[in-house]
N, C-alpha and C positions, 0 to 999 in steps of 0.2 A: 449733683453739687452743683452751688450757687455760681454763676459767675461772679466771676471780679468786673467791677465798672471802669475803665479806663476813660477819661475825660482828655483831648487833644490825643486824642489816637492816630490823626492823619498826620500828627507831625507836621515841623513849621520850622522858620527859617532860626530858631531861638535857642536851639539847643535838640529839637525834637522828641524829646523825653517821652512823652506818650505812646510816640511810634514804639519806640525800644520796650518799653514796658508792656505794648499789649503782645510784641515778636517774644519777649523772654516768658511771658506768661502760657502763651502758646505751646511753645517749646516743650516748656515743662509738664504740657499734656492739662492745662486747668482752661476753664470755659473763660471767654475772656465778652465781654460785652462794652462795644469800641464806641464812644459818644463822639461824633465828628459833628463839624458845624455846614458842612458841605457835602454833597452828593456827587464827589468827583471821582476821579482814576484814583485816588489814594482810599478813598474810601473801596472804591470796589477790588482793589490791591488786601483789604481787608479780609472782608468777605471769603477771597480765594484763599486766606489763611488761615480759613476758618472763624474768625469773629464774626459775632454777633451784632448787628453794627445797626447804631442809634442813631438819627439827625437830630438833632437841636441846638439851642442857644442857653448857654450855663445861665446865662442873666434869665431865662423865662421860666417860673417856678413851676406853668403847665407841663414845662415838656422835660424840666428835671424830674419831676417827680416820678413817673413812670419807669425813667431809668433807672431808678434805687429801689424799684419794687424786687423783691426777690433777692437782693443782694446783703453781704455781709460786709464787701471788702469795698475800697475804693480804691485811686490814685487820683489826685486833683492836681491838674495845672492849668495855668490860665497867661496868654502870654501879655509881656510886656506892652497894655495898652487901656485905652479906656475901659471901664468895666469890672475890674480885677474885681473890687469890695462888691458890689452888686453879686455879682458869681460865684463868691467866696459867701455871703450871706444869704442867696438863694438855696446851695448846694449843704450848707448847715440846717436850713431848716427843713429840707428836705430830706436829708440823710438823718433827721432827729425822729421825725417823722415816723419813717419807714424802718429805725431800729438797727442803724450801719454800726458795726460793732469796731473796726477800723479803717479810718482815711488816711492815708498818706498825700503829703501835701506841700508844693514845691512852693519855697518859700527865698528869702537872699540872705545872707551871712551875716548882714549889720543890721538886721532886723528887730526895732527899737522904737518906743513911743518919741527918741530923740535922736533917732538914724540922721544920718548925713544925705537922705536922699529923701521929697517926697515919698516916693514907690515903696522905699524901703520902710517908713512910718505908714503907710498903709497894708501892706505885707502884717505888720505886725498887728494891726487893726484886724485884719484877716482871722489871720493867727487866732486872735480872741473868740472871734464870734465861731470857726469852727472848735473851741476846747470848751467853750458853752455850752452846744447842744450837745455835748456826750455821746461823741460817735467815736470815740478814741483814737485821737487825730496825734497823727507825727508827722511833727514839722521838718522839712528837706531845707536848711538854710545854706545854699550855694555860695560858693565864692563866683567870680567873673567866669562864665563860660569861654574855654577856647574860642568857640564858633563865635562869638563878638567881638574877637579879636582878627578872625579870618577875615569877616564883613567889613570891619573897620580898613582892613588894609585893599579890598577890591580889587584892581583892575592899578591904582595907583603906581604899586609901585615901592610904596612906604608906610611906614606905623605912623600917622600922621593925630596924634591926642594932645589934647590940653592937660598931659600928664607932670609939666615941669622937667626936675631933672632925668636924667635917662636911669639915674640911682633909684627912682622912685620906686614904691614896693608894689608889685600886686599878688593877692591872694587868685588862685587859677585852679579850674575843673572842666576836666571833659566830661560834656553831657552823655554821654553813655556812661561814665560813671555815677550821677545822677539818677539816671534810668536803672541802673543795676540795683544800685542801694535801694529805689523805690521797689522795687521788684523782689529785693531779697525782705525786706520788711512785711511785703506783703502773704510771705509765704512763710513767714516768723510766727509760728505757735509760741503764746506766752506774753508776758509783758516787754515792753519796748519801750526805750527814753520817749518823751516825748518831745524832745526838739533833737537833732541828729546836726551838728556842723560839719558840713563837708567842705573841705578845702586838697585839693591834691598834692598841686605845689605851688611854694612860695617862688618869683623870680623877679627880680626889679625890670623897667620896660624897655631897658639897653637890653637885656639878655633877652629878651622875647622877640625885640627884633632882629638878635642875630639869628635865633632861631629859624623865624621865617626868612632871613635871608636879603632883610630888606634893610636902609635906615630909619631910625628914629627921628622924627620931627615935632618939635613941641609949637602947639597952634594956638592962636586965645581961643578961650573959649565961645566965645560971639561969633568968631569967624568960623570953626567947628562947628558949632550949632547950627551955622549956613548951611554948611557943607552937607552936612548929615542929614537934613530936611529930604532931599536929592535922593539919599539912599534908601532910607527907614520910610518919608513919608507917612511920618508920626508923631505926633506933636509929641505925646505922654512920653515915647518910646527917646527921644531927640531929649528931652527935659531931664528925665529921669538919666541916660547914659552924660548928660553935659555934669550934672550935679555929684555923678558917681566920680569920673574921672577928676574933676575940681578937687574931690575927696580925696580920694587918693593923694594929688599931690599936695594937699596939707599936712595927709599926715607922714608923706615923706618914708621915713626909713621901716615904717612896721605898725603893727598894733596886735596888743594878743592877740585876737584872731585871727591872724595873718601865722598860722601852723596847721602843716601837714595832719589831718583826722584820722584816727586809726577807724573812725566809722567805716571810711571804704572797705580795706580790709577786712573787716566783720562780716560785712555784709553779704561782698562777693568774694570772700578766700581769695584776690590777687592784691598787690599793692595798687595804687593807683595809676592812671595813664598820667606820661608825663609829656608834656607839649611835644617833644621831641616825637614821643609814638604816635602821638598822635598824626603830627606833617606825618611821618613815614609811611599813616597809615592810610 
């Protein structure tokens, strides 16, 4: 049986979907080739779980080409940082050359050439590259991860974001739901829609703060960006999030994409995880 290639398999602070996909597939008895960036303790854990761990940089074609050999299906994810478009182009080229049949790729809910954040627009370009490679791309257009809100609070004791009114609406999802949908699509035989919109819960920012048990504080976008740099230490991440939060503030009461989507239950066999359940776990 051919291995399934999973990128981002070590996990990370932005939802860690690659790690959960790896664990899901291994539990199902499927062979996994886990692509990681660093040979560290997380890589050692993956080896202990039974994954075939390969080390590399997704932006480097000479390191991706060997990883996709002998693979039919793959999971592609890249953190919100510089290099995502390079990685997508490299993966598309290597995947086309290797004859991949299905690639499940993590994208963003509002991915569009006219989207409200530069990184969403980049995701749309990445989708085009994967589509044109003819590798059966399925794009998981995911809402805001619960994990982003937890990081935003940190140890401050407040949810301080440039979201305007506490009635501003947010489309949200658990990182685990994105991973579980991805695992389900990778295990599905037969056709799958090329775009799956994923939102598990729609809440106002005031409701989010109440569930976390902290006050919501609206802050100036520039001030928030200065604070955020001390947390994320990445200009691309902070730039994306500033645009994202201010976009939601401008939308205010919601958008046609702000709805719980049935794709989560269809591919996981259960309802989406709620924020209350996420915090309880």
